[in-house]
PDBQT receptor file of N, H, CA, C and O in Angstrom, charges set to zero:
ATOM      1  N   MET A   1      10.522 -12.403  29.471  1.00  0.00    +0.000 N 
ATOM      2  CA  MET A   1      11.576 -11.449  29.231  1.00  0.00    +0.000 C 
ATOM      3  C   MET A   1      11.502 -10.915  27.795  1.00  0.00    +0.000 C 
ATOM      4  O   MET A   1      11.643  -9.714  27.569  1.00  0.00    +0.000 OA
ATOM      5  N   TRP A   2      11.280 -11.816  26.823  1.00  0.00    +0.000 N 
ATOM      6  H   TRP A   2      11.166 -12.792  27.007  1.00  0.00    +0.000 HD
ATOM      7  CA  TRP A   2      11.249 -11.388  25.424  1.00  0.00    +0.000 C 
ATOM      8  C   TRP A   2      10.079 -10.451  25.160  1.00  0.00    +0.000 C 
ATOM      9  O   TRP A   2      10.211  -9.494  24.398  1.00  0.00    +0.000 OA
ATOM     10  N   ALA A   3       8.933 -10.720  25.786  1.00  0.00    +0.000 N 
ATOM     11  H   ALA A   3       8.827 -11.498  26.405  1.00  0.00    +0.000 HD
ATOM     12  CA  ALA A   3       7.762  -9.856  25.586  1.00  0.00    +0.000 C 
ATOM     13  C   ALA A   3       8.025  -8.458  26.134  1.00  0.00    +0.000 C 
ATOM     14  O   ALA A   3       7.649  -7.463  25.515  1.00  0.00    +0.000 OA
ATOM     15  N   ALA A   4       8.667  -8.385  27.289  1.00  0.00    +0.000 N 
ATOM     16  H   ALA A   4       8.973  -9.194  27.792  1.00  0.00    +0.000 HD
ATOM     17  CA  ALA A   4       8.990  -7.081  27.875  1.00  0.00    +0.000 C 
ATOM     18  C   ALA A   4       9.977  -6.322  27.001  1.00  0.00    +0.000 C 
ATOM     19  O   ALA A   4       9.846  -5.111  26.823  1.00  0.00    +0.000 OA
ATOM     20  N   LEU A   5      10.952  -7.019  26.462  1.00  0.00    +0.000 N 
ATOM     21  H   LEU A   5      11.058  -8.003  26.606  1.00  0.00    +0.000 HD
ATOM     22  CA  LEU A   5      11.920  -6.385  25.566  1.00  0.00    +0.000 C 
ATOM     23  C   LEU A   5      11.228  -5.863  24.306  1.00  0.00    +0.000 C 
ATOM     24  O   LEU A   5      11.516  -4.758  23.845  1.00  0.00    +0.000 OA
ATOM     25  N   ALA A   6      10.324  -6.655  23.758  1.00  0.00    +0.000 N 
ATOM     26  H   ALA A   6      10.090  -7.552  24.132  1.00  0.00    +0.000 HD
ATOM     27  CA  ALA A   6       9.589  -6.233  22.552  1.00  0.00    +0.000 C 
ATOM     28  C   ALA A   6       8.771  -4.980  22.821  1.00  0.00    +0.000 C 
ATOM     29  O   ALA A   6       8.775  -4.052  22.012  1.00  0.00    +0.000 OA
ATOM     30  N   ARG A   7       8.072  -4.942  23.944  1.00  0.00    +0.000 N 
ATOM     31  H   ARG A   7       8.068  -5.696  24.601  1.00  0.00    +0.000 HD
ATOM     32  CA  ARG A   7       7.267  -3.754  24.279  1.00  0.00    +0.000 C 
ATOM     33  C   ARG A   7       8.154  -2.536  24.473  1.00  0.00    +0.000 C 
ATOM     34  O   ARG A   7       7.816  -1.441  24.025  1.00  0.00    +0.000 OA
ATOM     35  N   GLY A   8       9.274  -2.720  25.132  1.00  0.00    +0.000 N 
ATOM     36  H   GLY A   8       9.549  -3.610  25.496  1.00  0.00    +0.000 HD
ATOM     37  CA  GLY A   8      10.165  -1.602  25.416  1.00  0.00    +0.000 C 
ATOM     38  C   GLY A   8      10.823  -1.025  24.179  1.00  0.00    +0.000 C 
ATOM     39  O   GLY A   8      10.973   0.192  24.065  1.00  0.00    +0.000 OA
ATOM     40  N   VAL A   9      11.215  -1.877  23.259  1.00  0.00    +0.000 N 
ATOM     41  H   VAL A   9      11.093  -2.865  23.351  1.00  0.00    +0.000 HD
ATOM     42  CA  VAL A   9      11.913  -1.430  22.058  1.00  0.00    +0.000 C 
ATOM     43  C   VAL A   9      10.930  -0.912  21.013  1.00  0.00    +0.000 C 
ATOM     44  O   VAL A   9      11.170   0.132  20.408  1.00  0.00    +0.000 OA
ATOM     45  N   SER A  10       9.833  -1.622  20.794  1.00  0.00    +0.000 N 
ATOM     46  H   SER A  10       9.638  -2.471  21.286  1.00  0.00    +0.000 HD
ATOM     47  CA  SER A  10       8.873  -1.271  19.745  1.00  0.00    +0.000 C 
ATOM     48  C   SER A  10       8.227   0.089  19.956  1.00  0.00    +0.000 C 
ATOM     49  O   SER A  10       7.933   0.799  18.995  1.00  0.00    +0.000 OA
ATOM     50  N   ALA A  11       8.013   0.441  21.187  1.00  0.00    +0.000 N 
ATOM     51  H   ALA A  11       8.252  -0.136  21.968  1.00  0.00    +0.000 HD
ATOM     52  CA  ALA A  11       7.333   1.702  21.486  1.00  0.00    +0.000 C 
ATOM     53  C   ALA A  11       8.114   2.915  20.996  1.00  0.00    +0.000 C 
ATOM     54  O   ALA A  11       7.528   3.973  20.765  1.00  0.00    +0.000 OA
ATOM     55  N   TYR A  12       9.407   2.781  20.836  1.00  0.00    +0.000 N 
ATOM     56  H   TYR A  12       9.884   1.922  21.023  1.00  0.00    +0.000 HD
ATOM     57  CA  TYR A  12      10.248   3.914  20.466  1.00  0.00    +0.000 C 
ATOM     58  C   TYR A  12      10.810   3.825  19.056  1.00  0.00    +0.000 C 
ATOM     59  O   TYR A  12      11.658   4.631  18.674  1.00  0.00    +0.000 OA
ATOM     60  N   LYS A  13      10.344   2.850  18.276  1.00  0.00    +0.000 N 
ATOM     61  H   LYS A  13       9.655   2.195  18.586  1.00  0.00    +0.000 HD
ATOM     62  CA  LYS A  13      10.866   2.684  16.921  1.00  0.00    +0.000 C 
ATOM     63  C   LYS A  13      10.157   3.622  15.956  1.00  0.00    +0.000 C 
ATOM     64  O   LYS A  13       8.930   3.721  15.962  1.00  0.00    +0.000 OA
ATOM     65  N   GLY A  14      10.932   4.303  15.133  1.00  0.00    +0.000 N 
ATOM     66  H   GLY A  14      11.928   4.223  15.129  1.00  0.00    +0.000 HD
ATOM     67  CA  GLY A  14      10.377   5.149  14.082  1.00  0.00    +0.000 C 
ATOM     68  C   GLY A  14      10.257   6.605  14.468  1.00  0.00    +0.000 C 
ATOM     69  O   GLY A  14       9.833   6.952  15.570  1.00  0.00    +0.000 OA
ATOM     70  N   CYS A  15      10.643   7.441  13.528  1.00  0.00    +0.000 N 
ATOM     71  H   CYS A  15      10.988   7.159  12.633  1.00  0.00    +0.000 HD
ATOM     72  CA  CYS A  15      10.537   8.890  13.669  1.00  0.00    +0.000 C 
ATOM     73  C   CYS A  15      10.000   9.428  12.349  1.00  0.00    +0.000 C 
ATOM     74  O   CYS A  15      10.151   8.771  11.320  1.00  0.00    +0.000 OA
ATOM     75  N   PRO A  16       9.383  10.598  12.350  1.00  0.00    +0.000 N 
ATOM     76  CA  PRO A  16       8.886  11.174  11.102  1.00  0.00    +0.000 C 
ATOM     77  C   PRO A  16      10.001  11.296  10.062  1.00  0.00    +0.000 C 
ATOM     78  O   PRO A  16      10.987  12.000  10.281  1.00  0.00    +0.000 OA
ATOM     79  N   GLY A  17       9.841  10.619   8.950  1.00  0.00    +0.000 N 
ATOM     80  H   GLY A  17       9.040  10.047   8.773  1.00  0.00    +0.000 HD
ATOM     81  CA  GLY A  17      10.817  10.663   7.873  1.00  0.00    +0.000 C 
ATOM     82  C   GLY A  17      12.019   9.761   8.086  1.00  0.00    +0.000 C 
ATOM     83  O   GLY A  17      12.836   9.602   7.178  1.00  0.00    +0.000 OA
ATOM     84  N   LEU A  18      12.145   9.170   9.261  1.00  0.00    +0.000 N 
ATOM     85  H   LEU A  18      11.482   9.300   9.999  1.00  0.00    +0.000 HD
ATOM     86  CA  LEU A  18      13.282   8.300   9.587  1.00  0.00    +0.000 C 
ATOM     87  C   LEU A  18      12.776   7.049  10.314  1.00  0.00    +0.000 C 
ATOM     88  O   LEU A  18      13.020   6.896  11.511  1.00  0.00    +0.000 OA
ATOM     89  N   PRO A  19      12.089   6.169   9.619  1.00  0.00    +0.000 N 
ATOM     90  CA  PRO A  19      11.459   5.019  10.279  1.00  0.00    +0.000 C 
ATOM     91  C   PRO A  19      12.434   4.014  10.885  1.00  0.00    +0.000 C 
ATOM     92  O   PRO A  19      12.034   3.211  11.728  1.00  0.00    +0.000 OA
ATOM     93  N   GLY A  20      13.692   4.038  10.483  1.00  0.00    +0.000 N 
ATOM     94  H   GLY A  20      14.017   4.690   9.798  1.00  0.00    +0.000 HD
ATOM     95  CA  GLY A  20      14.653   3.087  11.002  1.00  0.00    +0.000 C 
ATOM     96  C   GLY A  20      15.351   3.522  12.273  1.00  0.00    +0.000 C 
ATOM     97  O   GLY A  20      16.097   2.745  12.869  1.00  0.00    +0.000 OA
ATOM     98  N   LEU A  21      15.118   4.760  12.697  1.00  0.00    +0.000 N 
ATOM     99  H   LEU A  21      14.512   5.391  12.213  1.00  0.00    +0.000 HD
ATOM    100  CA  LEU A  21      15.768   5.255  13.918  1.00  0.00    +0.000 C 
ATOM    101  C   LEU A  21      14.848   5.073  15.121  1.00  0.00    +0.000 C 
ATOM    102  O   LEU A  21      13.650   4.829  14.975  1.00  0.00    +0.000 OA
ATOM    103  N   PHE A  22      15.424   5.193  16.293  1.00  0.00    +0.000 N 
ATOM    104  H   PHE A  22      16.397   5.391  16.412  1.00  0.00    +0.000 HD
ATOM    105  CA  PHE A  22      14.669   5.060  17.530  1.00  0.00    +0.000 C 
ATOM    106  C   PHE A  22      14.613   6.395  18.248  1.00  0.00    +0.000 C 
ATOM    107  O   PHE A  22      15.536   7.204  18.155  1.00  0.00    +0.000 OA
ATOM    108  N   GLN A  23      13.517   6.618  18.967  1.00  0.00    +0.000 N 
ATOM    109  H   GLN A  23      12.767   5.961  19.042  1.00  0.00    +0.000 HD
ATOM    110  CA  GLN A  23      13.300   7.862  19.696  1.00  0.00    +0.000 C 
ATOM    111  C   GLN A  23      14.032   7.838  21.033  1.00  0.00    +0.000 C 
ATOM    112  O   GLN A  23      14.398   6.778  21.542  1.00  0.00    +0.000 OA
ATOM    113  N   VAL A  24      14.233   9.015  21.583  1.00  0.00    +0.000 N 
ATOM    114  H   VAL A  24      13.936   9.876  21.170  1.00  0.00    +0.000 HD
ATOM    115  CA  VAL A  24      14.914   9.170  22.861  1.00  0.00    +0.000 C 
ATOM    116  C   VAL A  24      14.139   8.476  23.978  1.00  0.00    +0.000 C 
ATOM    117  O   VAL A  24      14.724   7.778  24.806  1.00  0.00    +0.000 OA
ATOM    118  N   GLY A  25      12.826   8.671  23.997  1.00  0.00    +0.000 N 
ATOM    119  H   GLY A  25      12.351   9.239  23.324  1.00  0.00    +0.000 HD
ATOM    120  CA  GLY A  25      12.003   8.112  25.065  1.00  0.00    +0.000 C 
ATOM    121  C   GLY A  25      11.780   9.116  26.174  1.00  0.00    +0.000 C 
ATOM    122  O   GLY A  25      12.205  10.267  26.076  1.00  0.00    +0.000 OA
ATOM    123  N   GLY A  26      11.119   8.686  27.218  1.00  0.00    +0.000 N 
ATOM    124  H   GLY A  26      10.773   7.751  27.298  1.00  0.00    +0.000 HD
ATOM    125  CA  GLY A  26      10.857   9.567  28.354  1.00  0.00    +0.000 C 
ATOM    126  C   GLY A  26       9.979  10.750  27.990  1.00  0.00    +0.000 C 
ATOM    127  O   GLY A  26      10.122  11.827  28.568  1.00  0.00    +0.000 OA
ATOM    128  N   GLY A  27       9.076  10.564  27.043  1.00  0.00    +0.000 N 
ATOM    129  H   GLY A  27       8.960   9.689  26.574  1.00  0.00    +0.000 HD
ATOM    130  CA  GLY A  27       8.201  11.645  26.621  1.00  0.00    +0.000 C 
ATOM    131  C   GLY A  27       8.747  12.491  25.489  1.00  0.00    +0.000 C 
ATOM    132  O   GLY A  27       8.025  13.319  24.935  1.00  0.00    +0.000 OA
ATOM    133  N   ASP A  28       9.998  12.301  25.138  1.00  0.00    +0.000 N 
ATOM    134  H   ASP A  28      10.585  11.628  25.589  1.00  0.00    +0.000 HD
ATOM    135  CA  ASP A  28      10.631  13.050  24.052  1.00  0.00    +0.000 C 
ATOM    136  C   ASP A  28      10.573  12.202  22.783  1.00  0.00    +0.000 C 
ATOM    137  O   ASP A  28      11.065  11.073  22.774  1.00  0.00    +0.000 OA
ATOM    138  N   THR A  29       9.983  12.727  21.718  1.00  0.00    +0.000 N 
ATOM    139  H   THR A  29       9.584  13.644  21.725  1.00  0.00    +0.000 HD
ATOM    140  CA  THR A  29       9.828  11.964  20.474  1.00  0.00    +0.000 C 
ATOM    141  C   THR A  29      10.944  12.234  19.467  1.00  0.00    +0.000 C 
ATOM    142  O   THR A  29      10.856  11.804  18.316  1.00  0.00    +0.000 OA
ATOM    143  N   ALA A  30      11.987  12.937  19.887  1.00  0.00    +0.000 N 
ATOM    144  H   ALA A  30      12.059  13.286  20.822  1.00  0.00    +0.000 HD
ATOM    145  CA  ALA A  30      13.102  13.223  18.987  1.00  0.00    +0.000 C 
ATOM    146  C   ALA A  30      13.863  11.937  18.664  1.00  0.00    +0.000 C 
ATOM    147  O   ALA A  30      13.957  11.033  19.495  1.00  0.00    +0.000 OA
ATOM    148  N   CYS A  31      14.403  11.870  17.448  1.00  0.00    +0.000 N 
ATOM    149  H   CYS A  31      14.326  12.605  16.774  1.00  0.00    +0.000 HD
ATOM    150  CA  CYS A  31      15.239  10.735  17.061  1.00  0.00    +0.000 C 
ATOM    151  C   CYS A  31      16.590  10.851  17.751  1.00  0.00    +0.000 C 
ATOM    152  O   CYS A  31      17.074  11.949  18.025  1.00  0.00    +0.000 OA
ATOM    153  N   ASP A  32      17.181   9.707  18.024  1.00  0.00    +0.000 N 
ATOM    154  H   ASP A  32      16.787   8.815  17.802  1.00  0.00    +0.000 HD
ATOM    155  CA  ASP A  32      18.437   9.717  18.758  1.00  0.00    +0.000 C 
ATOM    156  C   ASP A  32      19.370   8.649  18.192  1.00  0.00    +0.000 C 
ATOM    157  O   ASP A  32      19.041   7.463  18.205  1.00  0.00    +0.000 OA
ATOM    158  N   LEU A  33      20.525   9.068  17.699  1.00  0.00    +0.000 N 
ATOM    159  H   LEU A  33      20.792  10.031  17.688  1.00  0.00    +0.000 HD
ATOM    160  CA  LEU A  33      21.485   8.114  17.138  1.00  0.00    +0.000 C 
ATOM    161  C   LEU A  33      22.089   7.216  18.213  1.00  0.00    +0.000 C 
ATOM    162  O   LEU A  33      22.334   6.035  17.965  1.00  0.00    +0.000 OA
ATOM    163  N   LYS A  34      22.331   7.758  19.397  1.00  0.00    +0.000 N 
ATOM    164  H   LYS A  34      22.132   8.717  19.598  1.00  0.00    +0.000 HD
ATOM    165  CA  LYS A  34      22.914   6.950  20.459  1.00  0.00    +0.000 C 
ATOM    166  C   LYS A  34      21.971   5.804  20.847  1.00  0.00    +0.000 C 
ATOM    167  O   LYS A  34      22.414   4.672  21.046  1.00  0.00    +0.000 OA
ATOM    168  N   THR A  35      20.692   6.096  20.951  1.00  0.00    +0.000 N 
ATOM    169  H   THR A  35      20.332   7.015  20.789  1.00  0.00    +0.000 HD
ATOM    170  CA  THR A  35      19.708   5.056  21.254  1.00  0.00    +0.000 C 
ATOM    171  C   THR A  35      19.647   4.040  20.122  1.00  0.00    +0.000 C 
ATOM    172  O   THR A  35      19.608   2.835  20.371  1.00  0.00    +0.000 OA
ATOM    173  N   THR A  36      19.638   4.515  18.885  1.00  0.00    +0.000 N 
ATOM    174  H   THR A  36      19.670   5.494  18.682  1.00  0.00    +0.000 HD
ATOM    175  CA  THR A  36      19.589   3.621  17.726  1.00  0.00    +0.000 C 
ATOM    176  C   THR A  36      20.807   2.713  17.701  1.00  0.00    +0.000 C 
ATOM    177  O   THR A  36      20.678   1.513  17.458  1.00  0.00    +0.000 OA
ATOM    178  N   TRP A  37      21.976   3.260  17.947  1.00  0.00    +0.000 N 
ATOM    179  H   TRP A  37      22.081   4.235  18.145  1.00  0.00    +0.000 HD
ATOM    180  CA  TRP A  37      23.196   2.439  17.978  1.00  0.00    +0.000 C 
ATOM    181  C   TRP A  37      23.115   1.406  19.102  1.00  0.00    +0.000 C 
ATOM    182  O   TRP A  37      23.558   0.269  18.937  1.00  0.00    +0.000 OA
ATOM    183  N   GLY A  38      22.548   1.802  20.243  1.00  0.00    +0.000 N 
ATOM    184  H   GLY A  38      22.189   2.725  20.377  1.00  0.00    +0.000 HD
ATOM    185  CA  GLY A  38      22.395   0.877  21.365  1.00  0.00    +0.000 C 
ATOM    186  C   GLY A  38      21.477  -0.281  21.026  1.00  0.00    +0.000 C 
ATOM    187  O   GLY A  38      21.763  -1.427  21.372  1.00  0.00    +0.000 OA
ATOM    188  N   VAL A  39      20.372   0.014  20.348  1.00  0.00    +0.000 N 
ATOM    189  H   VAL A  39      20.140   0.945  20.067  1.00  0.00    +0.000 HD
ATOM    190  CA  VAL A  39      19.444  -1.043  19.941  1.00  0.00    +0.000 C 
ATOM    191  C   VAL A  39      20.104  -1.958  18.916  1.00  0.00    +0.000 C 
ATOM    192  O   VAL A  39      19.938  -3.177  18.974  1.00  0.00    +0.000 OA
ATOM    193  N   ARG A  40      20.840  -1.386  17.991  1.00  0.00    +0.000 N 
ATOM    194  H   ARG A  40      20.975  -0.396  17.944  1.00  0.00    +0.000 HD
ATOM    195  CA  ARG A  40      21.532  -2.208  16.993  1.00  0.00    +0.000 C 
ATOM    196  C   ARG A  40      22.587  -3.101  17.630  1.00  0.00    +0.000 C 
ATOM    197  O   ARG A  40      22.745  -4.256  17.233  1.00  0.00    +0.000 OA
ATOM    198  N   ALA A  41      23.309  -2.576  18.615  1.00  0.00    +0.000 N 
ATOM    199  H   ALA A  41      23.181  -1.638  18.938  1.00  0.00    +0.000 HD
ATOM    200  CA  ALA A  41      24.310  -3.388  19.319  1.00  0.00    +0.000 C 
ATOM    201  C   ALA A  41      23.630  -4.527  20.078  1.00  0.00    +0.000 C 
ATOM    202  O   ALA A  41      24.118  -5.657  20.072  1.00  0.00    +0.000 OA
ATOM    203  N   LEU A  42      22.514  -4.234  20.723  1.00  0.00    +0.000 N 
ATOM    204  H   LEU A  42      22.118  -3.316  20.728  1.00  0.00    +0.000 HD
ATOM    205  CA  LEU A  42      21.760  -5.267  21.422  1.00  0.00    +0.000 C 
ATOM    206  C   LEU A  42      21.252  -6.320  20.438  1.00  0.00    +0.000 C 
ATOM    207  O   LEU A  42      21.297  -7.516  20.726  1.00  0.00    +0.000 OA
ATOM    208  N   ASP A  43      20.773  -5.877  19.284  1.00  0.00    +0.000 N 
ATOM    209  H   ASP A  43      20.736  -4.906  19.049  1.00  0.00    +0.000 HD
ATOM    210  CA  ASP A  43      20.291  -6.805  18.261  1.00  0.00    +0.000 C 
ATOM    211  C   ASP A  43      21.411  -7.737  17.792  1.00  0.00    +0.000 C 
ATOM    212  O   ASP A  43      21.181  -8.930  17.594  1.00  0.00    +0.000 OA
ATOM    213  N   ARG A  44      22.612  -7.203  17.615  1.00  0.00    +0.000 N 
ATOM    214  H   ARG A  44      22.798  -6.234  17.775  1.00  0.00    +0.000 HD
ATOM    215  CA  ARG A  44      23.752  -8.048  17.219  1.00  0.00    +0.000 C 
ATOM    216  C   ARG A  44      24.069  -9.071  18.302  1.00  0.00    +0.000 C 
ATOM    217  O   ARG A  44      24.336 -10.234  17.999  1.00  0.00    +0.000 OA
ATOM    218  N   GLN A  45      24.042  -8.653  19.546  1.00  0.00    +0.000 N 
ATOM    219  H   GLN A  45      23.826  -7.708  19.793  1.00  0.00    +0.000 HD
ATOM    220  CA  GLN A  45      24.348  -9.558  20.657  1.00  0.00    +0.000 C 
ATOM    221  C   GLN A  45      23.300 -10.656  20.795  1.00  0.00    +0.000 C 
ATOM    222  O   GLN A  45      23.608 -11.765  21.232  1.00  0.00    +0.000 OA
ATOM    223  N   LEU A  46      22.063 -10.345  20.421  1.00  0.00    +0.000 N 
ATOM    224  H   LEU A  46      21.812  -9.444  20.065  1.00  0.00    +0.000 HD
ATOM    225  CA  LEU A  46      20.976 -11.321  20.520  1.00  0.00    +0.000 C 
ATOM    226  C   LEU A  46      20.728 -12.027  19.194  1.00  0.00    +0.000 C 
ATOM    227  O   LEU A  46      19.689 -12.663  19.011  1.00  0.00    +0.000 OA
ATOM    228  N   HIS A  47      21.678 -11.918  18.269  1.00  0.00    +0.000 N 
ATOM    229  H   HIS A  47      22.521 -11.401  18.418  1.00  0.00    +0.000 HD
ATOM    230  CA  HIS A  47      21.624 -12.604  16.962  1.00  0.00    +0.000 C 
ATOM    231  C   HIS A  47      20.352 -12.285  16.175  1.00  0.00    +0.000 C 
ATOM    232  O   HIS A  47      19.720 -13.181  15.616  1.00  0.00    +0.000 OA
ATOM    233  N   GLY A  48      19.982 -11.000  16.137  1.00  0.00    +0.000 N 
ATOM    234  H   GLY A  48      20.496 -10.272  16.591  1.00  0.00    +0.000 HD
ATOM    235  CA  GLY A  48      18.845 -10.554  15.343  1.00  0.00    +0.000 C 
ATOM    236  C   GLY A  48      17.500 -10.692  16.022  1.00  0.00    +0.000 C 
ATOM    237  O   GLY A  48      16.470 -10.446  15.394  1.00  0.00    +0.000 OA
ATOM    238  N   ARG A  49      17.478 -11.074  17.268  1.00  0.00    +0.000 N 
ATOM    239  H   ARG A  49      18.315 -11.273  17.779  1.00  0.00    +0.000 HD
ATOM    240  CA  ARG A  49      16.214 -11.302  17.970  1.00  0.00    +0.000 C 
ATOM    241  C   ARG A  49      15.408 -10.022  18.157  1.00  0.00    +0.000 C 
ATOM    242  O   ARG A  49      14.178 -10.075  18.144  1.00  0.00    +0.000 OA
ATOM    243  N   VAL A  50      16.055  -8.883  18.329  1.00  0.00    +0.000 N 
ATOM    244  H   VAL A  50      17.054  -8.840  18.340  1.00  0.00    +0.000 HD
ATOM    245  CA  VAL A  50      15.345  -7.617  18.532  1.00  0.00    +0.000 C 
ATOM    246  C   VAL A  50      14.494  -7.277  17.308  1.00  0.00    +0.000 C 
ATOM    247  O   VAL A  50      13.356  -6.834  17.459  1.00  0.00    +0.000 OA
ATOM    248  N   GLY A  51      15.019  -7.473  16.118  1.00  0.00    +0.000 N 
ATOM    249  H   GLY A  51      15.944  -7.833  15.996  1.00  0.00    +0.000 HD
ATOM    250  CA  GLY A  51      14.255  -7.205  14.902  1.00  0.00    +0.000 C 
ATOM    251  C   GLY A  51      13.013  -8.058  14.809  1.00  0.00    +0.000 C 
ATOM    252  O   GLY A  51      11.960  -7.578  14.389  1.00  0.00    +0.000 OA
ATOM    253  N   ARG A  52      13.117  -9.312  15.193  1.00  0.00    +0.000 N 
ATOM    254  H   ARG A  52      13.972  -9.702  15.535  1.00  0.00    +0.000 HD
ATOM    255  CA  ARG A  52      11.950 -10.194  15.177  1.00  0.00    +0.000 C 
ATOM    256  C   ARG A  52      10.949  -9.783  16.243  1.00  0.00    +0.000 C 
ATOM    257  O   ARG A  52       9.741  -9.884  16.032  1.00  0.00    +0.000 OA
ATOM    258  N   LEU A  53      11.439  -9.321  17.379  1.00  0.00    +0.000 N 
ATOM    259  H   LEU A  53      12.420  -9.239  17.550  1.00  0.00    +0.000 HD
ATOM    260  CA  LEU A  53      10.537  -8.901  18.449  1.00  0.00    +0.000 C 
ATOM    261  C   LEU A  53       9.758  -7.653  18.069  1.00  0.00    +0.000 C 
ATOM    262  O   LEU A  53       8.558  -7.566  18.333  1.00  0.00    +0.000 OA
ATOM    263  N   THR A  54      10.430  -6.683  17.451  1.00  0.00    +0.000 N 
ATOM    264  H   THR A  54      11.404  -6.754  17.237  1.00  0.00    +0.000 HD
ATOM    265  CA  THR A  54       9.730  -5.443  17.106  1.00  0.00    +0.000 C 
ATOM    266  C   THR A  54       8.689  -5.691  16.031  1.00  0.00    +0.000 C 
ATOM    267  O   THR A  54       7.654  -5.024  16.023  1.00  0.00    +0.000 OA
ATOM    268  N   SER A  55       8.928  -6.633  15.118  1.00  0.00    +0.000 N 
ATOM    269  H   SER A  55       9.768  -7.175  15.124  1.00  0.00    +0.000 HD
ATOM    270  CA  SER A  55       7.928  -6.907  14.091  1.00  0.00    +0.000 C 
ATOM    271  C   SER A  55       6.737  -7.639  14.679  1.00  0.00    +0.000 C 
ATOM    272  O   SER A  55       5.605  -7.412  14.251  1.00  0.00    +0.000 OA
ATOM    273  N   ALA A  56       6.966  -8.513  15.649  1.00  0.00    +0.000 N 
ATOM    274  H   ALA A  56       7.885  -8.698  15.996  1.00  0.00    +0.000 HD
ATOM    275  CA  ALA A  56       5.864  -9.214  16.293  1.00  0.00    +0.000 C 
ATOM    276  C   ALA A  56       5.014  -8.246  17.100  1.00  0.00    +0.000 C 
ATOM    277  O   ALA A  56       3.790  -8.375  17.145  1.00  0.00    +0.000 OA
ATOM    278  N   ALA A  57       5.653  -7.289  17.729  1.00  0.00    +0.000 N 
ATOM    279  H   ALA A  57       6.647  -7.185  17.693  1.00  0.00    +0.000 HD
ATOM    280  CA  ALA A  57       4.931  -6.328  18.560  1.00  0.00    +0.000 C 
ATOM    281  C   ALA A  57       4.070  -5.389  17.733  1.00  0.00    +0.000 C 
ATOM    282  O   ALA A  57       3.024  -4.941  18.202  1.00  0.00    +0.000 OA
ATOM    283  N   ASP A  58       4.491  -5.082  16.505  1.00  0.00    +0.000 N 
ATOM    284  H   ASP A  58       5.340  -5.446  16.123  1.00  0.00    +0.000 HD
ATOM    285  CA  ASP A  58       3.675  -4.167  15.698  1.00  0.00    +0.000 C 
ATOM    286  C   ASP A  58       2.648  -4.902  14.846  1.00  0.00    +0.000 C 
ATOM    287  O   ASP A  58       1.885  -4.275  14.111  1.00  0.00    +0.000 OA
ATOM    288  N   GLY A  59       2.627  -6.238  14.943  1.00  0.00    +0.000 N 
ATOM    289  H   GLY A  59       3.247  -6.747  15.540  1.00  0.00    +0.000 HD
ATOM    290  CA  GLY A  59       1.602  -7.025  14.278  1.00  0.00    +0.000 C 
ATOM    291  C   GLY A  59       1.820  -7.320  12.824  1.00  0.00    +0.000 C 
ATOM    292  O   GLY A  59       0.956  -7.929  12.194  1.00  0.00    +0.000 OA
ATOM    293  N   THR A  60       2.948  -6.912  12.251  1.00  0.00    +0.000 N 
ATOM    294  H   THR A  60       3.650  -6.417  12.763  1.00  0.00    +0.000 HD
ATOM    295  CA  THR A  60       3.156  -7.158  10.825  1.00  0.00    +0.000 C 
ATOM    296  C   THR A  60       3.629  -8.562  10.559  1.00  0.00    +0.000 C 
ATOM    297  O   THR A  60       3.373  -9.102   9.483  1.00  0.00    +0.000 OA
ATOM    298  N   GLY A  61       4.308  -9.169  11.504  1.00  0.00    +0.000 N 
ATOM    299  H   GLY A  61       4.516  -8.730  12.378  1.00  0.00    +0.000 HD
ATOM    300  CA  GLY A  61       4.836 -10.514  11.305  1.00  0.00    +0.000 C 
ATOM    301  C   GLY A  61       6.125 -10.547  10.513  1.00  0.00    +0.000 C 
ATOM    302  O   GLY A  61       6.756 -11.599  10.412  1.00  0.00    +0.000 OA
ATOM    303  N   ARG A  62       6.534  -9.423   9.950  1.00  0.00    +0.000 N 
ATOM    304  H   ARG A  62       6.022  -8.568  10.032  1.00  0.00    +0.000 HD
ATOM    305  CA  ARG A  62       7.794  -9.346   9.206  1.00  0.00    +0.000 C 
ATOM    306  C   ARG A  62       8.896  -8.915  10.151  1.00  0.00    +0.000 C 
ATOM    307  O   ARG A  62       8.652  -8.257  11.163  1.00  0.00    +0.000 OA
ATOM    308  N   ARG A  63      10.100  -9.294   9.804  1.00  0.00    +0.000 N 
ATOM    309  H   ARG A  63      10.298  -9.828   8.983  1.00  0.00    +0.000 HD
ATOM    310  CA  ARG A  63      11.241  -8.860  10.620  1.00  0.00    +0.000 C 
ATOM    311  C   ARG A  63      11.453  -7.366  10.419  1.00  0.00    +0.000 C 
ATOM    312  O   ARG A  63      11.559  -6.886   9.290  1.00  0.00    +0.000 OA
ATOM    313  N   ALA A  64      11.512  -6.650  11.514  1.00  0.00    +0.000 N 
ATOM    314  H   ALA A  64      11.426  -7.039  12.431  1.00  0.00    +0.000 HD
ATOM    315  CA  ALA A  64      11.778  -5.222  11.437  1.00  0.00    +0.000 C 
ATOM    316  C   ALA A  64      13.258  -5.010  11.188  1.00  0.00    +0.000 C 
ATOM    317  O   ALA A  64      14.096  -5.701  11.768  1.00  0.00    +0.000 OA
ATOM    318  N   GLU A  65      13.572  -4.080  10.348  1.00  0.00    +0.000 N 
ATOM    319  H   GLU A  65      12.890  -3.519   9.877  1.00  0.00    +0.000 HD
ATOM    320  CA  GLU A  65      14.979  -3.776  10.077  1.00  0.00    +0.000 C 
ATOM    321  C   GLU A  65      15.474  -2.792  11.117  1.00  0.00    +0.000 C 
ATOM    322  O   GLU A  65      14.965  -1.676  11.220  1.00  0.00    +0.000 OA
ATOM    323  N   VAL A  66      16.463  -3.206  11.883  1.00  0.00    +0.000 N 
ATOM    324  H   VAL A  66      16.876  -4.112  11.799  1.00  0.00    +0.000 HD
ATOM    325  CA  VAL A  66      17.037  -2.289  12.864  1.00  0.00    +0.000 C 
ATOM    326  C   VAL A  66      18.390  -1.794  12.385  1.00  0.00    +0.000 C 
ATOM    327  O   VAL A  66      19.113  -1.152  13.147  1.00  0.00    +0.000 OA
ATOM    328  N   TRP A  67      18.740  -2.072  11.164  1.00  0.00    +0.000 N 
ATOM    329  H   TRP A  67      18.152  -2.594  10.545  1.00  0.00    +0.000 HD
ATOM    330  CA  TRP A  67      20.017  -1.606  10.624  1.00  0.00    +0.000 C 
ATOM    331  C   TRP A  67      19.757  -0.368   9.894  1.00  0.00    +0.000 C 
ATOM    332  O   TRP A  67      20.681   0.228   9.340  1.00  0.00    +0.000 OA
TER     333      TRP A  67
């Protein structure tokens, strides 16, 4: 489950000039505040696990900032 969540979230992280936001998805690369707020809410509910998952998925090993 965690691996699937990491793949799903990491693929949409970052926009040109706004690396902390998340993209809409579905082929649209536009940044979306509603999606970003949703990811942040999920991260809070999972006690910061989403940030650790996105950093593992991108290979940096550092915690990704989703705030």
